[in-house]
C-alpha positions in Angstrom: 103.1 99.5 78.9 103.3 102.9 81.3 101.8 106.5 80.9 104.9 108.6 83.0 102.5 109.4 85.5 104.2 108.3 88.8 101.9 107.0 91.2 104.0 107.8 94.6 107.6 107.5 95.7 107.9 104.4 98.4 111.1 102.9 100.6 112.9 99.8 99.5 113.2 98.1 103.2 115.1 95.1 102.0 118.3 94.2 99.5 119.7 91.0 98.5 122.9 90.9 96.5 123.2 87.4 94.6 125.7 87.2 91.4 124.5 89.0 88.8 121.3 89.5 90.3 119.4 91.8 92.8 116.6 90.9 94.9 115.0 94.0 96.5 111.5 95.0 98.0 109.2 97.9 98.2 106.4 99.1 100.9 103.6 99.8 99.1 100.5 101.7 100.4 97.1 100.1 100.8 95.8 101.8 97.6 98.0 100.5 95.3 98.0 96.9 96.4 94.5 96.7 94.9 94.3 93.7 92.3 98.2 93.2 92.5 99.3 90.0 91.6 102.5 88.1 91.4 103.9 88.3 88.0 102.5 91.9 87.4 104.7 94.5 85.7 105.5 97.9 87.6 107.8 100.8 87.0 110.3 101.1 89.9 112.0 104.5 88.7 111.2 103.9 85.4 112.8 100.3 85.4 110.0 97.7 84.1 110.0 95.3 86.8 108.0 91.9 87.6 106.4 91.2 91.3 108.0 87.9 92.5 106.5 88.1 95.6 104.1 90.1 97.6 104.7 89.5 101.3 102.0 91.6 103.1 102.8 95.5 102.2 106.3 94.4 101.2 106.8 93.7 97.2 109.8 92.0 96.0 111.4 92.5 92.5 114.5 90.5 90.9 116.9 93.2 88.8 119.4 90.8 86.5 122.5 91.9 85.7 122.0 93.4 82.3 119.0 95.7 84.0 122.2 96.7 86.8 124.3 97.6 84.5 122.1 100.0 82.3 120.0 101.8 85.3 120.6 103.2 88.5 118.8 100.1 90.5 122.7 99.1 91.4 122.5 101.7 93.3 119.7 101.8 95.6 119.9 101.3 99.4 117.8 100.3 102.0 115.3 103.7 103.1 115.9 105.2 99.4 112.3 106.0 98.1 111.8 105.2 94.6 109.1 106.0 91.7 106.4 103.9 91.0 103.7 103.6 88.2 101.9 100.4 87.9 101.1 99.3 84.3 98.2 100.9 82.5 95.2 98.6 82.1 92.8 98.9 79.2 90.6 101.9 79.1 92.9 103.6 81.4 93.2 107.3 80.9 97.0 107.9 79.8 98.1 111.9 80.6 101.6 111.4 79.9 103.4 109.2 76.7 103.4 105.6 76.1 106.5 103.9 77.9 107.6 100.4 77.7 110.0 100.7 81.2 113.0 99.8 78.9 115.2 102.0 79.9 118.2 103.4 77.5 120.5 104.8 80.3 121.3 107.0 82.5 121.7 111.3 82.7 124.0 113.1 84.5 122.2 115.9 86.7 124.7 118.7 85.9 123.0 121.9 88.0 119.9 122.2 90.0 118.3 125.5 90.7 115.9 126.0 93.5 113.7 129.3 93.8 110.5 130.1 95.4 108.7 128.8 92.7 110.7 127.0 90.3 113.1 123.6 90.7 115.1 123.5 87.6 117.2 120.7 86.6 119.6 120.7 83.7 120.7 117.0 82.4 123.4 115.9 80.1 122.6 113.3 77.4 124.8 110.4 76.3 126.0 111.1 73.1 124.8 108.4 71.4 120.8 109.6 72.5 121.3 113.3 71.5 119.6 112.9 68.0 116.8 112.1 69.6 116.1 115.2 71.9 114.5 118.4 70.8 112.9 121.2 72.6 109.5 120.8 73.5 109.7 117.0 72.9 109.6 114.6 76.4 111.7 112.1 78.2 110.9 109.6 80.6 113.2 110.5 83.6 113.2 108.1 86.4 109.9 107.0 84.9 108.2 110.6 85.2 107.3 111.7 81.6 108.9 115.2 81.3 109.0 118.3 78.5 112.2 119.1 77.4 113.3 122.7 77.7 116.4 125.0 76.4 118.1 121.9 74.5 121.6 123.1 74.2 122.9 121.1 71.2 126.2 122.0 71.5 126.8 120.9 75.2 124.2 117.9 75.2 121.8 119.3 78.3 118.5 120.4 78.8 116.6 121.7 81.1 113.2 120.3 83.0 111.1 122.4 85.1 109.5 120.6 88.2 106.2 121.9 89.8 105.2 121.1 93.0 103.1 117.9 92.3 105.5 116.3 90.4 107.9 117.2 93.5 105.1 115.7 95.7 104.5 112.6 93.8 108.1 111.5 92.7 111.5 111.1 94.2 113.3 113.9 92.0 114.4 116.4 94.9 116.0 114.0 96.8 119.1 113.6 94.0 122.1 116.5 94.1 124.6 117.5 90.9 126.5 114.6 89.8 124.0 111.9 90.4 122.2 109.5 87.5 118.7 109.3 86.8 117.4 106.9 84.4 115.5 107.3 80.9 113.9 106.3 78.1 113.3 108.1 74.7 110.4 108.5 72.9 110.5 105.3 71.1 108.2 107.0 67.7 111.1 109.8 67.8 113.7 107.3 67.8 111.8 105.2 65.0 111.0 108.3 62.7 115.2 109.6 63.3 116.6 106.2 62.9 114.5 105.5 59.2 115.8 108.9 58.0 119.3 108.5 59.2 119.1 105.2 57.7 118.0 106.3 54.2 120.3 109.1 54.2 123.5 106.7 54.5 122.1 104.7 51.8 121.5 107.5 49.3 124.5 109.9 49.7 123.6 112.3 47.1 120.8 113.5 48.9 122.8 115.0 51.6 124.9 117.1 48.7 
């Protein structure tokens, strides 16, 4: 499980492409190497990945085809920085919200506004996930727990307001209009919405 509190963004150092599988390495700082073991779970741009190999400071992961099809990992390039969060341990403070690292899809950046004191992204949500989005709710975006603002139901877009600390710790500033970002909806919200919709579908007279 993850919290959506990114611990830093670090460079991809190697990529190996094979049919249906992409292996890649990320260089970790010393503080994130503490007690790290092969088989550990780490969120890379929000995607839950398993540590396959620890080669000094290079940490290797394998992304299978299903992961490559649903996330932005297939677009990684050597030198690109990725958001990293190690999985929570029992007793850790959760300052974000509960995440599984199971990405639902990608959002499209439709606008970026960068002023002296604000960095604002407008994001478009795929149609089949718009029922799970609402003002003051939250999504994990590239692994970061962020609050939904200015939800536009008709256009399926919302804004995220990024504070300096978020910009410092994450890679979100490196993206531009038209780029894709991984997202994960809040599972509690998804369960509630799906349950209500299923119940109403089974009892159509309640909609009259």
